[in-house]
N, C-alpha and C positions, 0 to 999 in steps of 0.2 A: 826376289828382293825381300828383305825383312824390314820392319820398322822398329826403331829404338827411341825411347823417350828418356831424357836425363834431366833431373831437376837441379837448377842452379839459382843464382841470385843476381839482381840488378847491381851493376858496378858503379855507374856514374850518371848523373843528370846534368846537362849543360844548359846554359842560357842561350836564347835565340832571339834575334830581332824580329823574326816572323811570328806574330801572335797566334797563328793557326797551328803551329807545331811545337813540340817539345823534344829537344835533342837528348839522347842518352846513349850510354854504352853498356853492353851486356858482356859478361864473361860467359861464353857459350859452353865450353868444356875445358877440362885439363887433361893431362896425359897419364894420371894415376888410375888405380883401380877405383871405380865408382862404387857406390853402395848398391848398385844393381849388379855388382860383380862383373863389370865390363871394363875392358881397356881399349882405348882408341889412341894409338901411338901418334906422336907429333906430326910426322910426315903424312900419315893418313888423314889426320884431322885437318891440317892446313890445305891439303889437296881438296878434301870435301868442302872446306870452308869457302871455296870459290863459288859454291852454289847458294851461299847465304844471301847474296845480293838480290834485293827485291822480294825476298820471302817475308811473309806477314808476321807481325807481333799480334798475338790473339789473347783474348781474355773472356772469362765468364763473369761479368760484373753483377753483383747482387746489391740492389738498392737499399737505402736506409729503411729501417722498420718505422722510424718516426723522425721527422725533420729535426736537424741540429743534434742528432745523437750519433755516437761512434758505432753504428751497427751495420754499415755497408762493408762489403768484402768482395774478394774474388773467390772463385771456386778452383777446380783443377782443370783437367783437359775436357771434362764433361763428355767423355766418349761413350758411345753405345753402338750396338749392332743395328744395322738397317739394311735396306736393299736399294740397289740403284735402279735405273730405268729399265734394265734388262732382267731384273729379278735376281741378280747376283748378290750374295751376302757381302756387305762392306762395313767398315767401321766409320761412323759419322760422328760429328761433334757439334755441341751447342754453343761453342765459343764463337766470337766475332772478331774480325781484324780491327785493331785500334791503332796500328802503325805499321812500319815496314823497315827492313834493314836497308841502309843506304851504302854499305860497304861490304866487301868480301870479308871473310874471317882473316884475322891477322894475329901474329905472335905478339904477346904482351907479357911483361914481367911485373908481377904484383907482389906486395909484401903481405904474407899471411902468418899471423902469430909470430912476427919478428923474423920470418924466413922468406927470402925471395923465391918466387915460384913462377915458372912459365905456364901460360894458359893461352887459349885461343879466344879472342874477343872480336866484337863487331859493333859498329856504330849504327844507330837506328833513329828514327823520328817517330814520335807518337802524335796522333791527330788531336790536338788539344781542344779545339773548338768543336770538333765533331763528337768527341767523347769526353766532355769536361769533368764529369763526376769520376770516371775511372782515372783520368790523369791527376785530378786533385787528390785522390786517395794515394796514388803512387808518390806524389810530392809530399803529402803528409807523412807517410811512412819514412821517406828518405830524410826529411827534416828531423824526425824523431829518432833517427838512427836504427830504424827497424830494417832487418835484412829482407830485401824484397826478393822473394823466391821466384825463380823462373824455371822453365823446363823446355829444353830443345828436343826436337823430334826429327829423326832422319831415317832414310831407307838404306839398307845394306844387303849384300848377297853373299859376300865371302867372310867366313868366320871359322874359328877353330877353338877347341877347348884345350887348355894347358893347365894342369894341376888345379882343375875346378874353376879356372877363370876363363871367361869368354872373350876372345880377341876378335875385333872387327877390322877388316882390311878393305882397301879400295876396291871398287868405288863406293862412296857413300854420298847420298844426296839429301840435303836438309830440306824439310817441308815447312818449318816455321818455328816459332818460339812463343810459349805461353806464359803469361803472368799469373802466378798462383797465390792462394791465400797465404799471407805472411804472418798472421797472428790470429789467435782465437778471438773472433769478433762477430757479433750477432749470433747466429746459430751455426756458423761455419768454423770448423776447426782449422788449425794451420796445416798446410800441406808442406811437409818438410822436404828439404833439398837432398839430392843424392850425392852432390859434390860439396867439398869444403873449399872450393877454389876462389871464393870472393873475399876481398879484404874486409867486407862488411860483416862477414859471418864468423861467429864465435863457435868453437868446437863444443862448448858447454850447452849450446842451444840445440844441438842435434842429439836427441836422446833415443830416438827409435826410427826405424825405417821399415815400412811394410810394402810389399808389392801387391797392388790392387788387382791388376789384370795382367795375365800373361797368356795370350791366346794366339793361335796360329791358324790362318785360313789358307788352304791350299786350293788353287784354281789352275786348271790346265786350259789354256786358250790357244786356239790355232789361228794365226793371222792369214786370212784368205789372200791378202795382197802379197805378203812376203813369204808365206809358207813356212813360218818358223814356229817350232814348239817351244813354249816357255814354262818354267816353273816359277810361281810367284808366292812368296811367303810374306806374312806381315805379323809382327809381334809388337804388342803395346804394353808399356809399363806405366803404372800410375801409383799413387800413394793413398792409403786409407788405413783406418784403425778398426773398422768393424765390418767391412763388406765380406760376406760369406764366400762369394765367388773368388775373391783374391786368396782367401785362406785355402780354398780347395785347390786352386792352381799351385799354391806354394807346396802343398803336400804331394799333389799328383805328379807335377813335372819332375820332381826328384826321383820318381820311379821309372821315368821314360828313358829310352835310348837316345843317343845324341841326334839321330836322324828321324826320331819319332816326334810328332807334334799333336797338340790337343786343342780342341775348341769346345767349351762347355755350351751345350745347346739350351738346357733348362735347369733351374735349381728349384727344388721344392723343400718342404719343411724337414724331411728326413732322407731324401735321396736326390741325386742329380744324374743327368744324362750327358755324356761327353762323346764327341767324335774324335777317335784316335786314328791317325793315318800316317803313312810314310811311303817313300819311294824305295824300291829295291835297286839293285845294281843295274838292272835293265831299264830303269826309269819307269817302271810300272807302279801305279798307285794302288796301295792297299788301304782302304778306308772302311772303318766299321764304327758302329755306335754301341756304347756300353752304358749300363746302369750300375751305379754304386750307391750303397747306403752310407749315411754319415750321421753323427750325433754332435750336438752343440754342448760344449762344456760350460761350467760356471764362469771361467775366467776369459770368456769371449774367444775361445779357441774351438776348433772342430777336430773330430777324429774320423777319418775315412775307414770304413770297413772294406779293406781290399779283398777279403774272402767273399764278399757279396757280389763281386763283379759278374755281370751276366750280359751277353750280347742282346741287343734289342733292335727293332726296326720301326720305322715310321708307318703308322696306319693311316690310310686315306680311303675315302668313299667316293663312288660315282653317283651323281645326282641327275635327275631328269632336267631337260632344258627348261621345262615349265617351272620347276623348283628354283632353277637359277634365275629365271625372270622374276619370280616372286622375291627372291633375295635382292635383286636389283631394285625392285619397287620398294622393298623395305628399306634399302639403303637410301633411296631418294627421299623417302618419308623421314628417315632419321636426319638426313641433311637439312630438310626443311625445318624439322624440330630444332636442330642445332642453330639455324639462322634465327629462329624465334627466340631461342635462349640467349643468343648474342644480343638481340635487341633488348631483351629483358635485363641482361647484364649491364648494358649501357645505361638503361634507365636506373638500375640500382646504383651504378657508379655515380650517376648524377645526384641521386638521393644521398649517397655516401658523402659526396662533396658538400651538399647542404648540411649534413650532419657534422662534417668536419668544421664548417663555419660556426655551427651552434656550439660545438665542443670548444672551439677557440674562444667564443664569447663567454662560455661558462668558465673557462680557465681564467679569462681576464677578471670576471666577477670574483672568482675564488681568490685570485691574487689580491684584489681590492679588499675582500673580507679578511684575508690573512694579514694584510698591512694594518687594517683597523684593529684587528685583534692584538697584533704586536704592540701597537701604540697604546691600546687600553691596558695591556699587560705591563707595559713600562710605567704607566700612570699608577696602576695598582701597586707595583713594586715600590714606587716613590712614596705612595700613601702608607704602605706598610712600614716603610722606613721611618716616616714621620711619626706613625703610631708608636713604634718602638722607642723613639726618642722621647715621646710624651708619656710613656707608660710609668716611669718613676714618679712623675708629678701626679699622675692619676692615683697611683697607689698611696702616695703621701697624703693626698687630699682625702681619699676614702678612709685612711687610718685616722686622720684628724677628726673627720666627721664621726667615725665610730667612737673614738675616745670622748668626744663631746657628749654624744647621746648617752654613752655608758656612765659618764660622770653625773649627768642629770638623773639617770635612773638610780645610781647609787645614792645620790643626795636625797632623792624622793623616798626610797625605801629606808634609808638611814633614819630619817625623821620619823617614819611610821614605827620602825622597830624600837627606836629609843623611847618613843611615846609609850610603848608597852613594856618598857624596862627590859628590852631583849637585845641589848647591844652585843652581847656575846653571841647570840644566835645570828645576828646580822653579819658578824665577822666570820662566821663559819664558812668552810669551803663550799658547802652545799648551797647556801644562800648566794654567795658571790658568783658561783657558776650559773645559778638560775638568773641572776641579774644580767650576766653577760648574754645569755640566750634571749632574754626579754628585749634586748636591743633590736633584734631582727624581727621584721614584720612578716613572719612565716608561721606555719602551724606550730613549729617547735617554740617560737618566741611567745606566741599566744598561750601555749600550754605552760611555759615557764611563768608567765604573769599570773595564770590561774593558780599555780602551786604557791607562788609567793603570797597571794591574797589569802589562800587557804591557811598558810602558816600564820598570817596576821590574825585571822579569825580564831585559830586555835590558841593563840597567846592571850586572848582576852579572857578576863575572869567573869564568867557568866553566872549569875545567881537568880534563883526563882523565889520571889517573895511570897508572903502568906496570901496575898491577894491574887496569886497566879500570874503576876506580871513578871516578865524576864527583864532583869536589869544587868547591864554590862558595866563592869568597873575595870579600871586600869590603875596601875601604880601611879601613873601620871596622866593628867588630862590635857596637858599642854600640847599644842599642835595637833591634837586629834580632831578638833573642830576649828575650822578656819575662821579667822576674824572677819573675813569678808562675808557679808550677809547676802550676797547676790545668789541667784538661783544656780548659776554655773559653778560658783565656788562650793556650794553646798552638795551638789549632786553629780558634778562631773569628776572624773578621775584627777 
């Protein structure tokens, strides 16, 4: 048997009176060529669809990075290689069941891009109260019109290649159905569907499809009870945009014969080791390990150096029993250390919980400060508006005050210059400019007053008498000496 995985989308969500479940309908597959280059014809699909009943709906739910943020998402099939209890290599998954199919697969006609199309669908229930976050995300996507991508997985044994297309024949057995990442959300990219068979899916939203894993595991097991020899094949398909292993499979599988299979054991920075095996006409297994070099290109592609192919074998060592016991003791020690780390982790989680409370308190204080800041900013805006409205009045007042003082200065110096018969000098541009500067109580104003007084002194007619006494005369003496006999009028400016 082989395993095939096909990506589709959720078709319908139905209301239910039972609050613990959520009813929905999935389009499992259609009968055209999938983006995995596979065809399952209608009669084969409907025959295999009988095995859908009671098979699980699985998902890998990734929680929100921060509460009340759209950062939760689903993953893909999350499959990896592991071993079973007998030491056999198997494919395991980190997904968990969140629901189950309640019907067999049935024929359904849906409208896709204005064209009626036959598909195989099945009804299911999701366990709403058991997995509320996962179900809420599905409902959110459905209400937003997001195509909810899903992927069916089935086992098959009969297949043939025609014109490069792989046809699967009966019997096929469905294993389950996975809900996939349906948009770029959080740190998870969308896992794109392989089929266009859902009426919720637009062709413009499917822009690329990459095969992540294409691996085959061959195991020959002999049943002691029945005495039957069996060949068991398993092939897994997933989607990814950057996984090197998938890129290796994509290039390597195209060079293999139809009856030859590959399983990549290890991938390193510049080479990988792969198990290539096949059965001959006599049902004999030919299995070998090979090493290939490869390089990574700038555009996230790889180039396998097929000329570097060389056969390799696994190297193992024999160790003393005492060394094995020491390893067991070391393992026990590591387990104890792990338990202590778990205890420390729990303590740290408790501290993190306290820190979260403090962070929430700080956030509340921050919001209060922001609110006060906004209120203050509003008041400042209003105040600036008021200032702008009063600005013309302020400018007019300052102008009136300036003109008042200027007129007083002009009157003051007019009297002085006229007393010295220097009206023409008073009316000169130089004197008028100095009088304007003298209005300001600045260094420039004080310097202007000093220059004006110096001019007045220069305009006086100073004579030295025979007795050595300096006498100052003027053309007019009126207004040079104030009539007021007080001290302030005599000696003040």
